[in-house]
Phi, psi and omega in degrees: 000133181278135176302141171285138177270136174289128179294154177299133175086002181289159180291141179291154182294139178299158179297150179290156182301313185296325175293312186297313180297316180305306182306309182297308180299314176296326173298310181295318178294316174304320179294318181295319181286326177298313177299310179303315179299316184293317177291324181293320181295310181301321180291320181293322179291322180292320181294320179301313181291329176291318176301311178296322178293319176296319177300317179301318175294326184292319174300315186294319182294318180299318178292323181296323182277355185290126179293333178292317177303316182293315181301325186285329179283324182279332182241114173303334180287346179256005183298338183289349184274346186290315186301308178300324183293317183281337176290315184294324176296319179296321182289319178298330187248011178054050177266160177285319178193160168229111186238139176248131177233157171273195187289348178267358181076021177278128178294134172254350182203152181190150180292338169256100184314335184293339182274354173296139182083357182264163180277136183298136180265127176132131181283355179283003170279338186298316177304320179295325176299340182257018174085018180244127170287140175210170184220146185204167173243112191215160175252111181266225181283324189268284191198166180298137185208160170270112188248134178237141182235131179231130179282149180250133183243151173277191182293331181268018183055034173260135183285138180233353176182192179220146177251125181246116174250121180248136168244131184303135179290334171302317176291322173300317176296319182302315179293325176293318175305311177299320180292324182305316183297330179291324178293319176302313179297327180296310176305309180301315181295322178293324182293318179301311176298321180292327177296309174308312179300323180294319180294321172296317183292322179292322176303309185300314178299316179295324173296317180293323180268021178062024185072013179272146176275157184304318184286339173289321177297311185301316181297312177303319182296314184296321177297309177303316181289326178293319181295321179292321179288337180279342181291145177271358175266141177278142182229129168228133176244141180228153172272198187288344177262005178082017182266131178299130177244347182209132165209132179270182189297316184298318181299321174296318177300317177297310192285321193266002174293136185246356186296321178246011183282143175289148175303128180086352186280132177283144187289342188244003187298321182297326180272338184299320183297317181293322177299310180302320181291320179288319176299326182280327188256334185071014181254129184289151178246115186254141165052057185264139170253127182224148179259136184212121177055041180074015182237148172262114187257134173256118188242156171225119184241126182227143175287155171257116185249147170221112182060050180055026177236135179282124178248001180168189183205150182233127176245119169250145183204148177232153186281115185270352187291315178300317180293325178291321178301310182303313181296328178296317184297315178298324176296319183296314184290322178299317181298320182295317179286329179291322172292323171293319181299311181301315176300321181295316178295321176302311179305316181295319172305316179295315178298335175287326176294310177295330175292319180293319179294324177295319178300322187263002176057038175265077190286331182298313177294323177298315179293320175305311186296317181299308188299317177300318179296314176299325171299309183298327177296312184297323178296310197270286190276314186297320181297319177295319183286336176286324190268324185251109184275345180276115185295333177290316176295316180298316178296318176305312180295319181292322178294315178295326180294319174294321175307311187292320178302315181300318180283001183076018184247142178260119177256114190243141172262127183299145183300328185271006178293126181220123179229106172286161175299150182223126180282347187275097184301325178301311179296318179298317185293322173302318182296314181299312185298311180298310180298317176309310180292318180294319182287322175288332177292323178293320177301314181297322188291322184270011186295327187272351180272154181284337176204160175190173186223130174246136184241136180234131172241130180229117180224127177256134177203131174048052173084005184232139178251109177258138186234139169229125171240120178224154185215162181253039179283198183285345176083183184236142178296141181296334181277354181248349184298334184275347182257358184296334178271001178281139177294132182091346180282121178202155177253009185263352182124187182283161181052044171229190175090028181250323181314297180300321181302312177297317178306319185281323177300310182299313183296314178294327175292340174274358184095004185261195183214161175216135180217168184218138175235140179205152174227107185314132176086347189241301185199165169219133184226129178250141176239124187234131174228128179226157174287144189224108178272098180294162182297330181291314182289331178292327179284000000 
């Protein structure tokens, strides 16, 4: 088999699930880590500068409270002790500088001794000369630095000078960079964990989806939907709670049809019981016949199992009514053909008799025989065709009459019987089904009798066809007469008791009725009434 080539301009195959999930999750993780890194970097920069600023203020306040610093500012003879003291503080705390000025901004200390005695450079000194601590980033004599200013007071709380502590911005940035590397390592570690988690997620998703790609799943879903909708069988799926999760077009047509539904009947009641039974027991129900909306359905209900646990049920069903109607119609035609075949053999025999009488020139006997034959024809076939205008029903009755003759039983059609033709195939099929069941039951009941008679009356009036089937068989016990229409009830053995049940069900689905009277040992009589759309009314 040759592979199909993708036509030019055809849409490319969608991205694989693994690639798609990896890109999406990695994109999300990357965006989150970038935001975290940005906020962390801003936070660590602010925290580092705040920490160094607090350290610088602590050193400056310590120097401002130092008695030696105060003595050096108040007494010119002691001013020389300020420079060694500030240089020692500078070296111990790794400062850029520690400078002491008087109220005129004249330096008393500086890392470059040549700057001692000169005025401090920078307008950021002015707030400190007025007794206010402040902080700034400025470029003085040395390099750009983070500078803090703290006033110096004497014992009378009179300001006598200012302490300036400077930390190189290069040192500040170096400390920030060290903290930034911590953030970078954190981001890298998180990215590794995220990548591993993405790989695990992809594997889990692939296992859940049976290794299928999204476009394959969508294709299978579309194919399944097309297949379900094209089926002539109805399909219903329910979950473990009995909620419908799937129903195809055929099932909707059958269940939602209101043409033959009985008043107050739920559209899904006949199927609901089977689904609930399968959900509770977990045992499949095969080839069950149920009536629904005037149709006879053949259903199969199976549980849906997951790890030996029932998680739902699926019911498939098909309409058996059309098949049954077609089979009944064929049975009527076959009976009709069989009757004609039997009559044909009988007619050939009669021709041989006539030919023999002609040869022996017994014309008196020939006339008598022909008259008798014509009378029998009128009695059997001609009379039935005259009374029963529906060929299916007529053929059915001829077949049953011959069947009864073979069994030694007489089946007679009442003189007043009249049945017009009917274009409604469903009504004809129901009539054949009901009469067939009643006549066969009568033949079975009288099988042990040496002789018997079955009487049949069919009468049409005002759109209704009334039927009476009576026999002189053994009758029905009074305690059983109410149960004969129950499915499964039979006196003939197991796997029986369906005929009368179906007869009553189909009769009532048409809006008709069926009843019975019986006296044990005397007679049994069934009364059937169904709507009958005669050919005249149908036109």
